[in-house]
C-alpha positions, 0 to 999 in steps of 0.5 A: 008263808011256806015261801018265807021259811024256804027263803030263810032256810036257803039263805042260812044254807048259803051263808053256812056254805059261804063261810065254809068256802071262805074258811077253806080258801083262807086255810088253802092260801096259808097252806100253799104259802107254807110250802112254796113261800119265801119262808116255806118248806121248799125255801128251807130245802133250798137253803139247806142244799145251798148250806151243804154246797157252801160247807163242801166248798169251805172244806175244799178251800180250807184244804187248799189253804193248808196245802199252800201254807205248807208250801210257803213254810218250806220257802221261809228263810229260816228253814229253806227246802233246797228242792222247793227253792230249785223248783221255784227258781226253775219255774220263774226263770224258765230254766231246766237242768241238762239232766231234766226231761222237758215235755213241751205241751201245745197251749190250747 
């Protein structure tokens, strides 16, 4: 009879140990996915970094658009800026005034 008691005790210990190992693996799986998964902490950090970069780019584009809107407003027919008109005409026609200093740069 001592063998049966030992066998039952060993089986109970192995069963409990197996359940603990299964629970640890189950919790470990979800812990790893909570950190590295598609919706985990690392993904959230990547999304936050991407959002910060996009906001910086948006601010830059907004400033550029404001600058262009100012330049376009100077070219409107009702309030035409003579300096802006002169600059655009020279640029488009490739002309220079005899009093201008012209620097020629070699294109690369």
